[in-house]
NUDREN-330875 format. One record per residue: x, y, z of N, C-alpha, C in turn; chain; residue in one letter. Coordinates in steps of 0.001 Angstrom, whole numbers, plus 500000, padded with zeros to 6 digits. Atoms other than C-alpha are relative to their C-alpha. Example, Ala and Ser with C-alpha at 12.3 -4.5 7.8 and 13.67 -1.06 7.14 Angstrom:
2
LUMZA   neast  nnorth     nup  caeast  canorth    caup   ceast  cnorth     cup  kette  rest
LUMZA  500890  498810  500000  512300   495500  507800  500900  501200  500000      A     A
LUMZA  499180  498810  499940  513670   498940  507140  499230  501090  500730      A     S
//
This chain:
328
LUMZA   neast  nnorth     nup  caeast  canorth    caup   ceast  cnorth     cup  kette  rest
LUMZA  498529  498769  499195  370848   240500  539965  499557  501270  500395      A     X
LUMZA  500287  498815  499172  371035   242975  541622  501762  501407  500274      A     X
LUMZA  498508  499509  499539  373841   246007  542695  499924  500565  501443      A     X
LUMZA  500580  499141  499146  373893   247272  546234  501356  500227  500720      A     X
LUMZA  498410  499997  499276  376821   248415  548538  499515  498799  501294      A     X
LUMZA  500290  500793  499180  377295   246203  551123  501288  499958  501317      A     X
LUMZA  499265  499743  499028  379059   246509  554567  500120  498898  500775      A     X
LUMZA  499405  501569  499428  381211   243543  556264  500739  500648  501174      A     X
LUMZA  499016  500168  499259  382384   243425  559546  501257  499183  500483      A     X
LUMZA  498809  501055  500009  385952   242497  560142  501033  500009  500929      A     X
LUMZA  499321  499320  498620  388602   242585  562843  500189  501196  500495      A     X
LUMZA  498821  498696  499730  390243   245601  561833  498511  501025  499974      A     X
LUMZA  501181  498809  500116  386437   247448  561519  499043  499666  498762      A     X
LUMZA  501372  500263  501150  383523   247993  558994  500693  500294  498789      A     X
LUMZA  499633  499714  501328  384416   247715  555207  498762  500029  499029      A     X
LUMZA  501219  499994  501223  382230   248788  552434  500383  499835  498348      A     X
LUMZA  499858  500347  501233  381794   247815  548930  498726  499980  499192      A     X
LUMZA  501206  500692  500981  379502   247733  545743  499994  498291  499472      A     X
LUMZA  500545  500947  500321  378398   244117  545419  499190  499495  499095      A     X
LUMZA  500842  500615  501108  376890   242004  542565  498750  498971  500612      A     X
LUMZA  500219  500852  499725  374314   239930  544174  498414  499155  499572      A     X
LUMZA  501320  500658  500958  371215   237880  543324  498676  500173  500932      A     X
LUMZA  501011  499532  499379  367697   238492  544187  498972  499327  501432      A     X
LUMZA  500943  501502  498691  366794   235159  546682  501119  500750  501027      A     X
LUMZA  499795  499929  498586  369065   237267  549098  499768  501302  500740      A     X
LUMZA  501096  499178  499467  366339   239963  549342  499505  499552  501324      A     X
LUMZA  501231  500950  498890  364349   239703  552785  499013  499764  499587      A     X
LUMZA  501942  500694  500140  360515   238511  553005  499596  501612  499647      A     X
LUMZA  500644  498583  499902  358404   241557  552187  498982  499796  498686      A     X
LUMZA  501126  500163  500519  355410   242019  550086  500205  500139  498602      A     X
LUMZA  500086  499003  501474  356451   244531  547540  501676  500198  499545      A     X
LUMZA  498412  500270  500281  359534   244307  545478  499852  501591  499229      A     X
LUMZA  499565  498905  500634  360933   247543  544276  500893  500764  499489      A     X
LUMZA  498927  499361  500681  362906   248989  541604  500438  501199  500272      A     X
LUMZA  499644  498575  499307  365268   251559  543506  500293  500912  499615      A     X
LUMZA  499100  499152  501113  366079   255056  541502  500686  500573  501022      A     X
LUMZA  498456  498789  499174  367429   257272  544330  499675  499373  501853      A     X
LUMZA  500152  500582  498411  368339   256546  548077  500731  501520  500228      A     X
LUMZA  499561  499232  500322  369923   259561  550027  500927  499591  501367      A     X
LUMZA  499217  500271  499393  372356   259980  552677  500112  501272  501588      A     X
LUMZA  500119  499439  498366  371560   260680  556570  501307  499817  501067      A     X
LUMZA  498964  499933  498683  373287   261281  559700  499914  498480  500348      A     X
LUMZA  500116  501317  499627  371847   257572  560700  501148  499356  499477      A     X
LUMZA  499056  501008  501057  373651   256276  557398  501446  500129  500307      A     X
LUMZA  498641  499454  499938  376687   258285  558061  500747  498490  501443      A     X
LUMZA  499756  500676  498488  376901   256327  561577  500322  498140  499762      A     X
LUMZA  500334  501461  500378  375749   252288  560000  501386  500181  499002      A     X
LUMZA  498065  500387  501220  378697   252646  556871  501338  500310  500773      A     X
LUMZA  498199  500067  499347  381410   253637  558755  500618  499479  501232      A     X
LUMZA  499802  501027  499149  380587   251262  561834  499400  499439  500682      A     X
LUMZA  501402  500150  499645  377137   250317  562168  499280  500624  500629      A     X
LUMZA  500874  499345  499126  376545   252502  564837  499628  499244  501473      A     X
LUMZA  500793  500402  499077  375505   249874  567241  498555  499457  499658      A     X
LUMZA  500963  500146  499885  372242   249800  565122  499749  498855  498935      A     X
LUMZA  499888  500480  500991  373370   247113  562671  500101  498328  500678      A     X
LUMZA  499928  501553  499049  372653   243039  564346  500687  498723  498861      A     X
LUMZA  500117  501316  500627  372937   240975  561440  501392  500021  498602      A     X
LUMZA  498902  499985  500460  376237   240713  559207  500050  499106  498470      A     X
LUMZA  499757  498578  500764  377029   241385  555959  498318  500753  500256      A     X
LUMZA  501542  499027  499848  374132   244361  555641  500471  500693  498750      A     X
LUMZA  500168  498623  500999  373045   246890  552825  499373  500748  501039      A     X
LUMZA  500502  498521  499506  372497   250286  554256  499025  500463  499544      A     X
LUMZA  500516  498931  500233  370498   252814  553568  498446  500609  500200      A     X
LUMZA  501157  500001  498791  367373   253921  556157  498995  500907  498646      A     X
LUMZA  501181  499514  500697  365170   255397  552659  500416  499547  498867      A     X
LUMZA  499978  500220  501367  364490   255052  549384  499030  500294  498899      A     X
LUMZA  501523  499504  500833  362198   255999  546068  500131  499045  499029      A     X
LUMZA  500320  500776  500977  361090   253917  543130  498950  499296  499801      A     X
LUMZA  501213  500347  500507  358921   251941  541419  499745  498757  500125      A     X
LUMZA  500932  501268  499810  356526   248757  542062  500675  498968  498875      A     X
LUMZA  500107  500945  501351  358139   245940  540081  499466  498745  500493      A     X
LUMZA  500729  501115  499082  356180   242882  542405  499256  500376  500987      A     X
LUMZA  500583  499859  499313  353519   243115  544139  498716  498910  500824      A     X
LUMZA  500991  500706  499442  351165   240890  546926  499445  500620  500957      A     X
LUMZA  500970  499557  499636  349430   243582  548390  499151  500878  499066      A     X
LUMZA  501285  499280  500991  346170   245239  546794  500115  501271  500125      A     X
LUMZA  499881  498204  499947  347382   249005  547890  500717  500030  499042      A     X
LUMZA  498683  499280  500965  350267   248911  545092  499996  499002  499049      A     X
LUMZA  499938  499950  501512  350653   248039  541580  501022  499943  499619      A     X
LUMZA  498980  500298  500876  353009   247058  539093  500436  501240  499574      A     X
LUMZA  500177  498732  500326  354488   250634  538215  499393  501226  500597      A     X
LUMZA  500700  499192  499083  353489   252297  541230  501612  500775  500453      A     X
LUMZA  498561  499280  499441  356153   255303  542565  499397  499850  501207      A     X
LUMZA  500387  499783  498266  356525   254918  546491  501383  500337  500494      A     X
LUMZA  499245  499530  499759  358468   256244  548583  500283  499030  501874      A     X
LUMZA  500230  500875  499041  359797   254367  552144  501455  500859  500717      A     X
LUMZA  498811  499492  499156  361741   256125  555225  499487  499561  501316      A     X
LUMZA  499822  500864  499294  362492   254456  558297  499372  498860  500699      A     X
LUMZA  500435  501578  499858  361013   251433  560331  501097  498759  499736      A     X
LUMZA  498455  500689  499848  364616   250127  560820  500750  499269  498409      A     X
LUMZA  499552  500504  501383  365047   249632  557117  501322  501099  500277      A     X
LUMZA  498874  499336  499932  368598   250187  556709  501439  500058  501324      A     X
LUMZA  499146  499971  498945  369791   249125  560130  499424  498593  500435      A     X
LUMZA  500698  500980  499779  367394   246227  561071  499952  499183  498581      A     X
LUMZA  500619  500926  501233  366503   245051  557877  501031  500497  498722      A     X
LUMZA  499321  499427  500911  368233   245379  554605  499183  501188  499395      A     X
LUMZA  500730  498752  500293  367951   249207  553040  500348  500069  498297      A     X
LUMZA  499960  499404  501166  368123   251437  550421  500923  500312  498584      A     X
LUMZA  498588  499930  501140  371573   251250  548698  499917  498719  499430      A     X
LUMZA  499866  501391  501008  370876   248811  546193  498433  500593  499183      A     X
LUMZA  501176  500122  501510  368838   248732  543064  498644  499289  500538      A     X
LUMZA  501145  500584  499695  366267   246413  544508  499474  499762  501348      A     X
LUMZA  500714  500239  498450  364616   246226  547735  498763  499068  499840      A     X
LUMZA  500987  500778  498936  362007   244064  549380  499727  500354  501130      A     X
LUMZA  500217  499414  498364  360026   245443  551910  498146  499306  500286      A     X
LUMZA  501485  500304  499919  356381   245078  553516  499405  501591  499836      A     X
LUMZA  500769  498826  500248  353808   247188  552583  499680  500491  500503      A     X
LUMZA  500457  498620  498916  352716   248893  555515  501573  500929  500409      A     X
LUMZA  498812  499387  499878  356116   250501  555406  500397  500915  498372      A     X
LUMZA  500320  498878  500659  355355   252334  552265  499263  500638  499710      A     X
LUMZA  501452  499475  500086  353646   255158  551539  500442  500637  497743      A     X
LUMZA  500211  499759  501389  352137   256189  547446  500778  501837  500330      A     X
LUMZA  499549  498625  500169  354542   259237  546321  499013  500849  499397      A     X
LUMZA  501065  499096  501034  352353   262008  545695  501018  500851  498756      A     X
LUMZA  499246  499273  501049  352425   263250  542267  500599  501264  499371      A     X
LUMZA  498787  498473  500418  353835   266596  542560  501365  499392  500436      A     X
LUMZA  498318  500570  499495  357128   264573  543499  500455  498759  499065      A     X
LUMZA  499200  500724  500842  359831   263030  541388  500320  499266  500850      A     X
LUMZA  499620  500453  499046  361179   260189  543094  501641  500310  500401      A     X
LUMZA  498866  499471  499665  364403   261764  542839  500003  501374  501026      A     X
LUMZA  500567  499374  498806  362658   264700  545024  499809  499118  501489      A     X
LUMZA  500287  500384  498591  361437   262610  547228  501400  499397  501225      A     X
LUMZA  498414  499872  499116  365268   261920  548401  500256  500876  500081      A     X
LUMZA  499376  498407  499409  366254   265120  548226  499275  500455  501352      A     X
LUMZA  500267  499877  498716  363797   265193  550897  500591  499149  500892      A     X
LUMZA  498846  500859  499018  364596   262006  552589  499323  499681  501110      A     X
LUMZA  500201  500887  499247  364363   260354  555848  500218  502225  500987      A     X
LUMZA  499579  498736  499036  365925   264208  557120  498426  501157  499763      A     X
LUMZA  500955  498971  500009  363154   266435  555311  498582  499386  500399      A     X
LUMZA  501452  500359  499159  360232   264142  556364  500032  500117  501889      A     X
LUMZA  500345  499132  498875  361406   264579  560038  500008  501363  500052      A     X
LUMZA  500034  498740  499880  361993   268130  559525  497973  500328  500234      A     X
LUMZA  501514  499716  499810  357973   268324  558243  499045  499344  501283      A     X
LUMZA  501184  500662  498694  356605   265923  561139  500818  501513  501041      A     X
LUMZA  499514  498958  498632  358918   268730  563845  498638  501162  499654      A     X
LUMZA  500331  498680  499961  356973   271538  562494  498248  499953  499875      A     X
LUMZA  501013  500642  499724  353749   269275  562236  499391  500289  501510      A     X
LUMZA  500660  500126  498595  353761   268897  565406  500358  501217  500511      A     X
LUMZA  499930  498616  499583  355113   272490  566540  498710  500456  499704      A     X
LUMZA  501687  499611  499604  351632   273413  565006  499000  499848  500761      A     X
LUMZA  500373  500527  499255  349887   270979  566435  499703  500686  501862      A     X
LUMZA  500277  499137  498565  350972   272741  569840  499819  501757  499595      A     X
LUMZA  500118  498654  500292  349971   275988  568362  500797  501096  499851      A     X
LUMZA  499027  498910  500584  352730   277721  566985  499091  500361  498844      A     X
LUMZA  500412  499272  500923  351880   280487  564671  500911  500688  499559      A     X
LUMZA  498904  498813  500389  354156   282967  562340  499708  501077  500972      A     X
LUMZA  499524  499143  499139  353006   285440  564767  500485  500082  501281      A     X
LUMZA  499830  500449  499058  354089   283632  567514  501173  501301  500090      A     X
LUMZA  498176  499590  499755  358092   284947  567142  501071  499233  499101      A     X
LUMZA  499784  500947  500242  360501   283440  566516  500661  498576  499823      A     X
LUMZA  499748  501400  499757  361736   279932  565441  501237  499892  499752      A     X
LUMZA  498967  500414  500695  365141   278871  565584  499860  498515  499697      A     X
LUMZA  499719  500867  500502  366736   276372  563779  501243  499436  500728      A     X
LUMZA  498187  500274  500062  370204   274444  565236  500074  499475  499100      A     X
LUMZA  499777  500859  501010  372147   272578  562834  499470  500493  498586      A     X
LUMZA  500683  500157  501039  371014   274329  560273  500180  500006  498933      A     X
LUMZA  499517  500320  500879  372963   273601  557780  499904  498769  499440      A     X
LUMZA  500181  500781  500345  372496   270470  557383  498703  499129  499832      A     X
LUMZA  501258  500404  500568  369823   268006  556235  498537  500483  500606      A     X
LUMZA  501214  498967  498969  366819   268507  558798  500044  501686  499851      A     X
LUMZA  499765  498942  499785  367942   271953  559476  499885  500936  498680      A     X
LUMZA  500154  499496  501565  368087   272704  555529  498760  499892  499716      A     X
LUMZA  501412  500158  500069  364363   271686  554969  499156  500821  501146      A     X
LUMZA  500313  499230  499436  363645   273045  558074  499682  501282  499576      A     X
LUMZA  499782  498906  500749  364621   276459  557025  498804  500687  498697      A     X
LUMZA  500836  499105  501249  362752   276758  553620  498939  499278  500647      A     X
LUMZA  500854  500224  499969  359765   274911  554931  498965  501288  500849      A     X
LUMZA  500236  499445  499565  359589   277252  557723  499729  501545  499424      A     X
LUMZA  500859  498981  500675  359990   280223  555780  498976  500327  498767      A     X
LUMZA  501132  500110  501009  357330   279281  552969  498798  500118  500906      A     X
LUMZA  501910  499980  499674  354675   278971  555824  499888  501759  500373      A     X
LUMZA  499731  498461  499569  355713   282819  556770  500240  499990  501287      A     X
LUMZA  499548  500799  498981  357578   281754  559823  501927  501507  499852      A     X
LUMZA  498562  499426  500263  360922   284340  560619  501010  498829  500990      A     X
LUMZA  499130  501343  499565  363591   281855  560807  501342  500530  500720      A     X
LUMZA  499115  499639  499607  366611   282306  562920  500825  498798  500221      A     X
LUMZA  499528  501246  500191  369390   279886  562134  501249  500058  500223      A     X
LUMZA  499089  499504  499527  372025   278897  564036  500802  498760  499600      A     X
LUMZA  498680  500627  500722  375385   277244  562529  501152  499538  500650      A     X
LUMZA  498633  499254  499467  378951   276947  563491  500355  499830  498531      A     X
LUMZA  499000  500337  501703  380225   276650  559230  499034  502048  499803      A     X
LUMZA  500044  498546  499498  380220   280575  559036  499655  500351  498552      A     X
LUMZA  500017  499992  501188  380591   279893  555270  498403  499622  499063      A     X
LUMZA  501202  500202  500566  376882   278646  554913  499107  501260  500379      A     X
LUMZA  500898  498592  499628  375272   281841  555975  498934  500306  498460      A     X
LUMZA  500576  500066  501467  374365   282993  552201  499015  498868  499672      A     X
LUMZA  500817  501747  500345  373066   279056  551561  498434  500376  501128      A     X
LUMZA  500940  500062  499091  370860   279657  554498  499162  501025  499898      A     X
LUMZA  500921  498853  499861  369616   283187  553701  499365  499660  498708      A     X
LUMZA  500781  499690  501245  368520   282055  550416  498668  498779  500098      A     X
LUMZA  500745  500155  499903  366998   279486  552011  498892  500674  500633      A     X
LUMZA  500443  499771  499228  365110   281524  554017  499762  500294  501185      A     X
LUMZA  500168  499410  498325  366418   282374  557289  500034  501497  499861      A     X
LUMZA  500328  498583  499989  365807   285979  558300  501245  500429  501100      A     X
LUMZA  498762  500067  499068  368970   285683  560869  501223  499145  500042      A     X
LUMZA  499053  501033  500147  371980   283988  561025  500482  499742  501465      A     X
LUMZA  499363  499924  498681  373667   283081  564653  500943  498917  500342      A     X
LUMZA  498947  501127  499780  376896   281335  565230  499480  498977  501483      A     X
LUMZA  500616  501123  499022  375915   277923  567183  500843  500372  501576      A     X
LUMZA  499563  499533  498468  378542   279333  570154  499125  500757  501212      A     X
LUMZA  500689  499180  498233  375866   281310  571783  499105  499144  500473      A     X
LUMZA  500567  501044  499202  374725   278077  572623  501347  499200  501079      A     X
LUMZA  498578  500736  499670  377980   276551  573925  500380  499572  501410      A     X
LUMZA  500083  499725  498135  378032   277711  577594  498715  499403  500799      A     X
LUMZA  500983  500099  499293  376057   276449  580201  499635  500835  500550      A     X
LUMZA  500965  498975  498732  373082   278298  581757  500558  500448  500690      A     X
LUMZA  499591  499744  498758  374187   280156  584361  499006  500280  500969      A     X
LUMZA  501685  499386  499625  370143   280931  585392  499202  498894  499011      A     X
LUMZA  501674  500695  500208  367077   278330  585222  499195  500500  498616      A     X
LUMZA  500135  499314  501235  365958   281050  582657  500747  501359  499936      A     X
LUMZA  499496  498900  500191  367184   283628  580594  498892  500900  499095      A     X
LUMZA  501666  499149  500249  365040   286314  578645  499248  499098  498688      A     X
LUMZA  501526  500591  500704  362404   285148  576483  499989  500388  498476      A     X
LUMZA  499310  499897  500845  363679   284524  572863  498779  499375  498801      A     X
LUMZA  500825  501073  500735  362040   281482  570986  498179  499830  499979      A     X
LUMZA  501194  500316  499476  358567   281122  570334  499862  497885  499527      A     X
LUMZA  500215  500992  499838  359472   277820  568930  501822  499704  499028      A     X
LUMZA  498862  500674  500545  362850   275575  568126  499888  498663  499256      A     X
LUMZA  499789  501008  500935  363762   272735  565316  501619  499045  500652      A     X
LUMZA  498563  500192  499487  366990   271458  567260  500097  498651  499844      A     X
LUMZA  499508  501028  500419  368938   268816  565644  501285  499585  500702      A     X
LUMZA  498574  499977  499262  371822   269117  568052  500169  499355  501196      A     X
LUMZA  499094  500657  498696  371713   267884  571591  499907  500565  500723      A     X
LUMZA  498921  499455  498330  373575   268400  574715  499606  501305  499933      A     X
LUMZA  500126  498377  499321  373997   271930  576045  499430  500728  499083      A     X
LUMZA  501006  499069  501053  372421   273339  572929  498624  499825  500477      A     X
LUMZA  501261  500470  499362  369550   271914  574038  499151  500603  501153      A     X
LUMZA  500485  499922  498462  369401   272740  577728  500390  501169  499458      A     X
LUMZA  500459  498577  499814  370311   276242  576900  498963  501160  499229      A     X
LUMZA  500951  499762  501079  367768   276909  574380  498449  499890  500589      A     X
LUMZA  500837  500011  498610  365114   275647  576961  500067  501132  501064      A     X
LUMZA  500174  498984  498663  366327   278159  579548  499237  501336  499047      A     X
LUMZA  500494  498456  500439  365196   281209  576556  498829  499790  499179      A     X
LUMZA  501717  500460  500654  361820   279316  574965  499031  501480  500974      A     X
LUMZA  500908  498984  499475  359132   282307  575302  498913  499233  501261      A     X
LUMZA  501311  500461  499281  355986   281541  577485  499150  499216  499396      A     X
LUMZA  500719  501429  500748  354159   278212  576281  500227  499951  498668      A     X
LUMZA  499306  500527  500609  356840   277777  573842  500563  498491  499537      A     X
LUMZA  499954  501463  500311  357485   274536  572195  501662  499728  499543      A     X
LUMZA  498901  500318  500833  361065   272787  571104  500137  498406  499514      A     X
LUMZA  500064  501197  500355  361098   269812  568758  501257  498988  499717      A     X
LUMZA  498993  500718  499638  364000   267383  569911  500030  499101  498567      A     X
LUMZA  499939  500481  500846  365006   265874  566457  501215  498818  499784      A     X
LUMZA  499072  500759  500536  368499   264861  566549  501154  500302  501313      A     X
LUMZA  499169  499793  499406  371633   264548  568621  501722  500425  499687      A     X
LUMZA  499113  499455  500711  374632   265714  566500  501183  500514  501352      A     X
LUMZA  499320  499863  499063  375929   267170  569755  500469  500130  501153      A     X
LUMZA  499450  500652  498658  375781   264824  572382  498331  499336  500900      A     X
LUMZA  501034  500333  499654  372439   262648  573889  499509  500662  500906      A     X
LUMZA  500290  499528  498521  372978   263852  577168  499761  501617  500128      A     X
LUMZA  500071  498413  499946  371803   267284  578467  499922  500489  501519      A     X
LUMZA  500337  499557  498751  371295   269093  581820  499363  501010  500079      A     X
LUMZA  500916  498984  500035  368377   270773  582688  499092  499721  501425      A     X
LUMZA  500745  499508  498615  366069   272409  585364  498188  499425  499210      A     X
LUMZA  501399  499802  500816  362267   272005  585253  499073  501333  500222      A     X
LUMZA  500610  498791  500029  361628   275530  585562  499855  500629  499053      A     X
LUMZA  500440  499008  501169  361286   276511  582099  498687  499219  499631      A     X
LUMZA  500946  501078  500294  358731   273604  581957  498410  500569  500980      A     X
LUMZA  500957  499293  498903  356866   275172  585590  500037  501276  499730      A     X
LUMZA  499777  498411  500035  357335   278721  585058  499170  500316  498694      A     X
LUMZA  500534  499663  501570  356962   279046  581126  499354  499603  499090      A     X
LUMZA  501002  500708  501432  354903   276313  579768  500574  499847  499240      A     X
LUMZA  499528  499755  501396  357338   275387  577607  499743  498289  499597      A     X
LUMZA  499988  501315  500154  356922   271954  576087  501255  499484  498848      A     X
LUMZA  498853  500299  500575  359970   269885  574915  499239  498353  499215      A     X
LUMZA  501028  501206  500682  358392   267537  572164  501216  498595  499225      A     X
LUMZA  499156  501137  500697  360274   264142  570849  499341  499831  498742      A     X
LUMZA  500351  500139  501390  360208   263981  567441  500897  498044  499414      A     X
LUMZA  499623  501613  500647  360479   260129  565854  499553  499534  498603      A     X
LUMZA  500478  500304  501530  360332   259801  562258  500024  498267  499850      A     X
LUMZA  499470  501332  500392  361763   256213  562102  498293  499186  500669      A     X
LUMZA  501010  500444  499340  358389   254705  564102  498672  500866  499810      A     X
LUMZA  501058  498979  500182  356100   257379  562750  498543  499027  499565      A     X
LUMZA  501195  500500  500191  352297   255686  562469  499911  500293  498361      A     X
LUMZA  499765  500202  501347  351673   254931  558680  498818  501343  499656      A     X
LUMZA  501188  499145  500395  348277   256869  558699  500382  501459  500537      A     X
LUMZA  499241  498866  500044  350217   259844  559642  501377  500349  498950      A     X
LUMZA  498800  499609  500713  352855   259631  556966  499556  500782  498353      A     X
LUMZA  500136  499765  500994  350912   260135  553773  499693  501831  499888      A     X
LUMZA  501001  498570  500089  349231   263711  554755  501366  500769  500138      A     X
LUMZA  498809  499274  499736  353232   265011  556008  500734  499798  498606      A     X
LUMZA  499387  499823  501210  354150   263840  552539  499192  500871  498995      A     X
LUMZA  500689  499077  500585  351664   265973  550918  499924  501192  500357      A     X
LUMZA  499399  498545  499747  352231   268822  552846  501204  500231  499461      A     X
LUMZA  498935  499734  500568  355844   268725  551873  500339  500191  498562      A     X
LUMZA  500178  499780  501837  354558   268355  547893  499550  501302  500002      A     X
LUMZA  500401  498539  499806  352684   271407  548844  500114  501224  500330      A     X
LUMZA  499082  498558  498974  354939   273471  551194  501154  500105  499592      A     X
LUMZA  498259  499706  500246  358312   272891  550310  500421  500472  498916      A     X
LUMZA  499705  499324  501581  359790   275269  547237  500645  499110  499524      A     X
LUMZA  499433  501451  501022  360577   272871  544605  501631  500667  499979      A     X
LUMZA  499107  499295  500024  363556   275609  543647  500785  499634  501627      A     X
LUMZA  498874  499982  499002  365173   275464  547478  500021  498844  500162      A     X
LUMZA  499076  501124  500054  365241   272130  547212  500640  499491  499381      A     X
LUMZA  498685  500265  501016  366957   271527  544465  501121  500674  500587      A     X
LUMZA  498988  499067  499548  368994   274424  545738  501313  499312  500972      A     X
LUMZA  499818  500470  498664  369731   272563  548820  501035  498371  499664      A     X
LUMZA  499634  501716  500008  370632   269003  547338  501164  499611  499158      A     X
LUMZA  499328  500487  500633  373485   267173  545488  500150  498333  499865      A     X
LUMZA  499997  501632  499757  374081   263715  544158  500945  499435  499844      A     X
LUMZA  499332  500671  500439  376050   261119  543995  500245  498214  499834      A     X
LUMZA  500156  501000  500247  376954   257718  542977  500273  498768  501046      A     X
LUMZA  499391  500872  498631  376847   254226  545111  501139  499857  500616      A     X
LUMZA  498690  500518  499536  380287   253953  545228  500600  501125  501023      A     X
LUMZA  499350  498126  499398  380950   257792  546923  499540  500022  501349      A     X
LUMZA  500193  499477  498870  378749   257005  549556  501291  499635  501419      A     X
LUMZA  498755  500514  498967  381698   255444  552076  500249  501319  499962      A     X
LUMZA  499409  498490  499900  383578   258696  551855  498713  501427  499947      A     X
LUMZA  500821  498937  499433  380370   260993  552268  499415  499656  501185      A     X
LUMZA  500480  501001  499002  379055   258678  555154  501049  500719  501240      A     X
LUMZA  499146  499525  498898  382383   259852  556971  499909  501896  499839      A     X
LUMZA  500558  498924  499815  381623   263483  555774  499386  500431  501050      A     X
LUMZA  501081  499328  499340  378583   263806  557255  500091  499842  501690      A     X
LUMZA  499754  499817  499370  379370   262751  559943  500851  500884  501356      A     X
LUMZA  498806  499068  499349  382630   265084  560869  498993  501164  499982      A     X
LUMZA  500241  498940  499660  379921   267905  560169  500086  501065  498921      A     X
LUMZA  499415  499757  501397  380999   268870  556304  498833  500085  499122      A     X
LUMZA  500686  500056  501199  378090   268049  554199  498853  501468  500680      A     X
LUMZA  501039  499472  500625  375713   270583  553486  498713  499607  499651      A     X
LUMZA  501787  500760  500678  371622   269844  552620  500287  498853  499512      A     X
LUMZA  500401  501377  500700  370886   266996  551311  500889  499750  498919      A     X
LUMZA  499164  501183  501141  372915   264058  549042  499076  498877  499840      A     X
LUMZA  500760  501142  500688  371162   262055  546853  500837  498766  499566      A     X
LUMZA  499234  500891  500552  372201   258581  545852  499049  499416  499153      A     X
LUMZA  500821  500675  501329  371423   257619  542411  500594  498763  499744      A     X
LUMZA  499943  501242  499368  370623   254016  542247  500339  499956  498060      A     X
LUMZA  500293  500039  501512  370777   254276  537949  501376  499539  499294      A     X
LUMZA  498629  500254  500519  373236   252135  536285  501201  500906  499104      A     X
//
């Protein structure tokens, strides 16, 4: 038997409650994991509160990531007792997820946990932090270096933004953090931001296809008009890593930034990121993300507190990372 947060679809909407389930209810997979921790990401907020159009089978166990210890394995890559982490692969959406004390998944979806990280650290990073690392790695593959100039992080006080600020600062970049929450300024400076700007700077539609060159790169978790405005302000050859859509999925722009300034718009998808790329990124996180900053941006909740946190993260009230403890 195991404990899980289960969401049910009813006539009045979606309900969520912690339930006791038999292990026979777990899906198929080569590896059974005792889950220590999960986390709350923006997508988790969508799934837990409404299904977000992502859940196809009800009832459902959400949780798009988890870290824990292997209990059983039919795959030679993993042995009983191995520490592992999982993010993505539609787990928590189409496949039962990490808001449970047990998870059974395909071996291909797992990553061996770097020795420098605990399972709690792994979920302080979680999907949001892995996405931030993927964005930084992709920007650097497209030529970003600290001497290129300021790097903008939008939605900086959220999960992806917080880890992005800390990673960039640790790498020697000058980070400008954009946020709509003035009260998070000291928090963002402690993570390494050199400058804080209000998100209202990007609220108005650009009047010209090109504005003054400001940003060498941007990690954007907002989308919408913010993304459109940022594109007009990119420096020549700069890149924007688009990681989220908290401000909207649609944006209006022109091809001028791409044609006259050689700007790159880079899509960042951590869900189906190839297996071979994942471990090097986790190893970079273990080496480069300052552990004290990771702890400073993280808070911990119990499984039964997740529904309330899910509402808060959609409302933009959650700062940093929220870890979900699956301890008895």
